[in-house]
C-alpha atoms as one frame of an Amber mdcrd trajectory, in Angstrom:
protein
  31.742   1.716 -22.027  32.957   0.934 -18.475  33.095   3.820 -16.027  36.696
   4.519 -15.025  36.125   7.354 -12.533  33.091   7.876 -10.297  32.650  11.239
  -8.599  30.788  11.247  -5.253  29.633  13.956  -2.881  31.234  13.092   0.452
  34.032  11.450   2.396  31.757   8.619   3.538  30.810   7.723  -0.040  34.446
   7.675  -1.104  35.550   5.616   1.906  32.835   3.007   1.426  32.830   2.590
  -2.320  36.600   2.642  -2.845  36.850  -0.663  -0.998  33.596  -2.178  -2.201
  34.291  -1.449  -5.884  37.938  -2.410  -5.558  39.134   0.308  -7.904  36.760
  -0.577 -10.733  35.866   2.215 -11.050  38.040   4.559  -9.028  35.960   6.662
  -6.636  36.718  10.305  -5.869  34.994  12.890  -3.681  34.538  15.864  -5.941
  31.725  18.250  -4.998  28.237  18.791  -3.664  25.407  16.678  -5.037  24.056
  19.638  -7.015  27.442  20.393  -8.568  28.380  16.860  -9.623  26.508  16.859
 -12.935  28.257  20.015 -14.129  31.607  18.739 -12.880  31.220  15.548 -14.928
  30.357  17.531 -18.072  33.371  19.802 -17.572  35.778  16.954 -16.832  34.672
  14.992 -19.890  35.140  18.036 -22.076  38.558  18.964 -20.684  40.042  15.457
 -20.460  38.274  13.644 -23.290  37.513  10.828 -20.844  33.916   9.774 -21.433
  34.183   7.168 -18.684  33.548   9.708 -15.918  30.203   9.615 -14.091  28.782
  10.651 -10.720  26.761   9.095  -7.920  24.655  11.058  -5.437  22.036  10.621
  -2.734  18.405  11.104  -3.693  17.570  12.778  -0.366  14.347  14.830  -0.468
  14.901  16.005  -4.051  12.897  13.283  -5.766  10.663  10.392  -4.805  11.883
   6.834  -5.388  10.901   5.089  -8.592   8.854   2.279  -7.073   8.534   0.605
 -10.493  12.221  -0.335 -10.267  12.950  -1.012  -6.580  16.502  -1.549  -5.362
  18.005  -0.312  -8.625  20.076   2.884  -8.906  18.503   5.442 -11.250  20.536
   6.692 -14.234  20.713  10.450 -14.817  20.655  11.275 -18.530  21.266  14.414
 -20.552  17.968  15.904 -21.800  18.726  15.818 -25.531  21.353  13.204 -26.345
  20.233  10.905 -23.495  23.834  10.246 -22.574  24.287   8.917 -19.047  26.056
  11.303 -16.696  25.545   9.552 -13.380  23.238   7.872 -10.896  21.119   8.388
  -7.797  20.602   5.740  -5.146  17.180   4.127  -4.799  17.262   4.547  -1.032
  17.128   7.998   0.478  20.856   8.312   1.170  23.973   6.205   1.542  23.536
   5.977   5.328  20.301   4.053   4.716  22.342   1.186   3.283  24.531   1.049
   6.376  21.331   0.564   8.396  20.258  -2.499   6.413  19.346  -4.772   9.378
  21.300  -7.812   8.191  24.408  -5.676   7.688  24.024  -3.546  10.832  23.458
  -6.674  12.954  26.877  -8.024  11.978  28.618  -4.688  12.271  27.167  -3.757
  15.663  26.807  -7.203  17.207  23.071  -6.756  17.688  20.195  -9.114  16.824
  18.713  -8.376  13.431  15.218  -8.381  14.964  16.223  -5.636  17.391  17.370
  -3.400  14.563  14.226  -4.092  12.549  12.091  -3.162  15.548  14.053   0.060
  15.984  13.468   1.016  12.345   9.737   0.307  12.675   9.654   2.546  15.731
  11.483   5.261  13.811   8.905   4.903  11.055   6.208   5.763  13.604   7.950
   8.311  15.818   9.523  10.336  12.998   6.670  10.086  10.490   5.398  13.649
  10.896   8.875  15.152  10.844   9.873  13.252   7.698   6.585  14.265   6.036
   7.430  17.891   6.812  10.911  17.483   5.349   9.479  15.909   2.190   7.018
  18.796   1.884   9.790  21.377   2.001  12.043  19.337  -0.269   9.414  19.027
  -2.972   8.460  22.698  -2.724  12.127  23.603  -3.056  12.404  21.377  -6.134
   9.976  23.724  -7.886  12.434  26.605  -7.623  13.795  27.097 -11.155  17.430
  28.108 -11.688  17.800  31.883 -11.810  19.396  31.652 -15.242  16.077  30.464
 -16.657  14.761  34.010 -16.215  16.163  35.579 -19.355  17.487  39.146 -19.243
  16.193  39.853 -22.725  12.785  39.521 -24.395  11.765  36.197 -25.937  12.605
  35.692 -29.582  16.080  37.229 -29.452  18.322  34.940 -31.477  22.097  35.347
 -31.272  24.610  37.188 -29.135  24.452  40.359 -31.211  20.701  40.540 -31.812
  18.563  43.443 -30.619  14.781  43.598 -30.268  12.984  45.391 -33.065  11.279
  47.679 -30.538  13.416  49.103 -27.703  10.945  51.773 -26.640   9.845  52.263
 -23.014   6.422  50.778 -23.737   7.885  47.647 -25.363  10.461  47.134 -22.631
   7.868  47.582 -19.903   5.477  45.163 -21.603   8.185  42.507 -21.488   9.423
  43.419 -18.005   5.967  43.460 -16.435   4.985  40.010 -17.724   8.029  37.752
 -18.120   9.247  37.763 -14.474   5.675  37.204 -13.277   5.266  34.126 -15.440
   8.601  32.867 -14.139   7.813  33.266 -10.448   4.100  32.374 -10.547   4.450
  28.592 -10.139   6.927  29.143  -7.298   4.546  31.428  -5.417   1.774  28.874
  -5.804   3.965  26.025  -4.526   4.740  27.952  -1.334   1.219  29.038  -0.404
  -0.078  27.754   2.915  -2.803  25.719   1.210  -0.353  24.033  -1.178   2.067
  23.224   1.635  -0.719  21.833   3.833  -2.000  19.646   1.010   1.473  18.270
   0.320   2.148  17.749   4.040  -1.025  15.704   4.495  -0.254  13.658   1.388
   3.186  12.775   2.712   1.822  11.945   6.155  -0.503   9.447   4.491   2.199
   8.113   2.167   4.699   7.498   4.976   2.235   5.879   7.370   2.650   2.179
   8.054   5.882   1.675   6.111   7.734  -1.601   6.530  11.412  -1.721   7.447
  12.703  -1.596   3.868  10.452   1.313   2.930  11.591   3.304   5.967  15.108
   3.020   4.556  13.850   4.242   1.179  11.854   7.252   2.396  13.476   8.415
   5.658  16.689  10.387   5.995  19.609   8.113   6.854  21.218  10.732   9.100
  17.924  11.190  10.952  17.640   7.428  11.408  21.160   7.302  12.826  20.308
  10.130  15.227  17.202   8.205  16.318  19.025   4.884  16.668  22.225   5.927
  18.443  20.747   6.481  21.947  19.063   3.083  21.739  22.283   1.297  20.829
  24.331   2.425  23.799  26.443   5.395  24.938  27.654   6.456  21.513  26.994
   9.328  19.150  25.355   8.959  15.733  28.755   9.624  14.191  30.339   6.823
  16.191  27.608   4.399  15.126  28.068   5.437  11.504  31.827   4.913  11.769
  31.396   1.408  13.167  29.104   0.563  10.267  31.487   2.179   7.789  34.479
   0.277   9.137  32.665  -3.038   8.883  31.780  -2.372   5.244  35.356  -1.362
   4.437  36.644  -4.575   6.003  34.022  -6.839   4.399  33.533  -5.671   0.790
  32.416  -9.009  -0.632  29.974  -9.664   2.186  28.614  -6.142   1.760  27.828
  -6.812  -1.909  25.966  -9.966  -0.907  23.889  -8.075   1.674  23.216  -5.045
  -0.559  22.019  -6.229  -3.995  21.682  -2.638  -5.247  25.385  -2.053  -4.673
  26.234  -5.250  -6.528  23.929  -4.190  -9.381  25.565  -0.765  -9.582  29.037
  -2.312  -9.666  27.969  -4.474 -12.627  26.403  -1.518 -14.439  29.503   0.620
 -13.998  31.707  -2.077 -15.504  29.602  -2.866 -18.588
């Protein structure tokens, strides 16, 4: 079924994709990236419109699926495997604006100059991006608080009580269940675990080519790195020039960004 309404997380996403998708589907800024999944579920339930999905940045929450490069990743429900939305293959939407062929036309710069700048960013920001990945992946191990039940295991139903409500039974549950819940989190945040992850990311991010820098590095960080080298303009001003070019050249943008063209096809199937 074609998607009729696509929820996104920010003004930039809405501004870019409204023009590029040409209203098929409609694009609407609706909430933070972590809230979008729940918003889609609620909207489908309340409106009966099953053609609502979301699109969000991957950021530091998950590594790219290198088995399927340049393809947006579908987000499915755990049980029914219904599709609720998508994440970009690249780190964030700003990373598409920095595609050298696109940025060269938008900024009036040689493509080779922009490629060289991204290679330099891949070297100069490697350690910082590895640190951000380390924190992001440690944070991903934090389970939602609701997963720590406020009743003993085995309670079935809203009106069920445990067979044993004595002090000893309650303490036996209380002294073990929270510990099992928090144990993996404590381990993920130990100095040794963080150091191991940090070194792994430093190795993984070393020697990336231009396209891989755009997959692994933060788009906002890349804009902050690039802006001083492009002239007397802020990162926001550079982003706006790139945004405006995309809004004014939707068809050319789809030719330069195959993943965007692929997503548009998928949303209209």
